C-alpha positions in Angstrom: -19.3 4.7 16.5 -16.4 3.0 16.4 -13.0 3.4 14.1 -13.1 3.1 10.6 -10.0 2.1 8.4 -9.8 2.4 4.0 -6.6 0.4 3.5 -6.1 1.5 -0.4 -3.8 -0.1 -2.9 -3.0 -2.3 -6.0 -3.4 -6.8 -6.1 -1.2 -6.3 -3.0 -3.8 -5.1 -1.3 -6.8 -6.5 -2.9 -6.1 -10.2 -2.5 -9.2 -11.5 -4.1 -11.7 -9.6 -2.1 -15.2 -8.9 -3.1 -15.6 -6.0 -4.0 -19.4 -6.2 -3.7 -19.3 -6.5 0.1 -17.6 -4.0 2.1 -17.2 -6.7 5.0 -14.7 -9.2 1.8 -11.3 -8.1 3.3 -9.5 -10.3 0.7 -7.2 -13.5 2.1 -3.8 -11.0 2.2 -2.6 -8.5 4.9 -5.4 -6.4 4.8 -7.6 -9.9 6.4 -5.0 -10.0 9.2 -5.4 -6.6 10.2 -9.3 -6.8 10.1 -8.3 -10.4 12.4 -5.9 -8.0 14.9 -7.9 -5.2 14.9 -11.9 -6.9 16.0 -12.9 -3.6 17.4 -12.4 -1.7 14.2 -13.8 -1.3 10.5 -11.1 -2.6 8.5 -12.2 -1.5 4.7 -10.7 -2.6 1.3 -10.2 -0.9 -1.5 -7.8 -2.3 -3.2 -8.2 -2.9 -7.2 -5.5 -5.4 -8.8 -3.9 -3.4 -11.8 -4.2 0.1 -9.9 -1.4 2.5 -10.4 -1.5 5.8 -8.6 -3.3 7.4 -10.9 -6.2 4.8 -10.8 -6.1 6.4 -7.2 -6.5 10.2 -8.3 -9.8 8.3 -10.3 -11.5 6.7 -7.8 -11.0 8.5 -4.8 -13.4 9.9 -3.7 -15.9 7.3 -4.8 -14.3 4.3 -2.9 -11.6 6.0 -0.7 -13.4 9.3 1.0 -17.1 8.5 0.1 -16.6 5.6 3.1 -15.9 8.1 5.4 -12.4 6.8 6.5 -11.1 7.5 10.0 -8.1 6.3 9.0 -6.5 6.2 5.6 -4.2 3.8 4.7 -2.4 3.6 1.1 0.4 1.3 0.0 0.7 1.8 -3.9 3.3 2.3 -6.3 4.6 -1.1 -8.1 2.4 -0.9 -11.1 3.6 2.7 -12.0 7.2 0.7 -12.0 6.0 -2.6 -13.1 4.1 -1.6 -16.1 7.7 0.4 -17.7 9.0 -2.9 -17.6 6.2 -5.1 -19.3 4.3 -2.5 -21.4 6.7 0.2 -22.1 4.3 2.2 -20.2 6.4 4.6 -17.7 5.1 6.7 -14.6 7.6 9.2 -13.8 8.6 10.1 -10.1 7.4 13.4 -11.4 4.0 12.5 -12.2 4.0 9.7 -9.4 4.7 12.4 -6.6 2.2 14.7 -8.0 -0.7 11.8 -8.2 0.2 11.3 -4.3 0.3 14.8 -3.6 -3.4 14.7 -5.2 -4.0 12.3 -2.8 -3.2 13.9 -0.1 -4.7 17.3 -0.5 -8.0 15.8 -1.3 -7.9 13.7 2.0 -6.6 16.7 4.1 -9.6 18.8 2.9 -12.3 15.7 3.7 -10.9 16.1 7.0 -9.8 12.6 7.2 -7.6 12.6 10.6 -5.5 10.1 9.9 -2.8 9.3 7.1 -0.5 6.1 6.9 2.0 5.5 3.9 3.4 2.5 2.8 5.9 2.3 0.8 5.4 0.1 -2.1 7.6 -3.4 -2.2 9.5 -5.3 -4.5 11.2 -8.2 -3.6 13.3 -9.1 -6.4 14.0 -13.0 -7.0 16.2 -12.8 -10.6 18.6 -9.8 -12.2 16.5 -8.7 -14.6 13.9 -7.7 -12.0 16.7 -5.8 -9.5 16.8 -3.8 -12.5 13.8 -2.8 -11.6 14.9 -0.9 -8.0 15.8 2.0 -10.9 12.5 2.9 -10.4 10.9 1.5 -8.0 13.7 2.9 -5.5 13.0 7.1 -6.7 9.0 6.2 -6.5 9.8 4.9 -2.3 11.6 8.1 -1.9 8.9 10.2 -3.1 6.5 8.2 -0.8 9.0 8.7 2.1 9.1 12.5 1.2 5.6 13.6 1.8 4.9 11.6 4.9 7.8 14.1 6.5 6.9 17.4 4.4 3.2 16.2 5.8 3.9 14.8 9.5 2.6 11.4 8.4 2.9 7.9 9.4 5.5 6.3 7.3 5.6 2.2 7.5 9.1 1.2 5.9 6.9 -2.3 4.1 9.8 -2.2 1.6 12.9 -1.9 3.9 10.9 -4.6 6.6 10.6 -7.1 3.7 13.6 -6.7 2.1 15.7 -7.3 5.5 13.2 -10.1 6.2 13.7 -11.5 2.8 17.1 -11.3 3.2 17.0 -14.2 6.5 14.2 -16.4 4.1 14.8 -18.2 1.4 15.1 -17.1 -2.1 11.2 -15.8 -3.4 9.7 -17.0 0.5 7.7 -14.1 1.0 6.5 -13.2 -2.7 7.1 -15.9 -5.7 7.2 -13.5 -8.6 9.2 -10.5 -6.0 5.5 -8.3 -5.9 2.8 -10.3 -4.5 3.2 -12.6 -1.3 2.8 -15.1 -0.1 1.3 -15.9 3.6 4.6 -15.3 5.2 5.0 -12.1 3.2 1.6 -10.6 3.8 2.8 -11.4 7.9 5.4 -9.2 7.4 3.5 -6.6 5.7 0.2 -6.6 8.2 2.3 -6.6 11.3 4.8 -3.7 9.6 1.4 -1.7 9.8 -0.7 -2.7 13.2 2.6 -1.8 14.5 2.4 1.7 12.9 -1.3 1.4 13.8 -1.5 1.0 17.1 1.5 2.4 18.0 -0.4 6.2 17.9 -3.6 4.1 18.7 -5.3 3.1 22.6 
């Protein structure tokens, strides 16, 4: 049986997938990964609007039940965004605790490989730069969890912002959050580099 990779997160991962069809990868970075790994079963479990607490609620049924050999997690931008558009903040401590729960459950289920992807923000306005105050500590929490548990980390926020600095404003994500086709390619390439680094 071939490798099964489940990629889970929010709208950046979801990208319009058909949730009734396990073969539907949406039109974003997950579809690029699926096309680049034809011998791997790639499954998209992103749901638009999700925060880390939502992943906790659906983890067993949506992720572990799919029988993954590898799980890739990209979550956190909505944990920040909701503070600014709905006054519904998620503290870094709560974010880290829920993320730890995901990792504990995944380890207990015997999943062999877990890859953490940083949540991404490429600001396109002065107010959006203020979001970094909330998001940066959450990215640090993801990095800390990866280090603590010896997990692979994809520095997607760092890579996207470094690339965005060489492109016209908004080219990688018109609203700073939802990637363009070019932005999705950057994320996919960063994930693939990590995945292939330990895959034959």
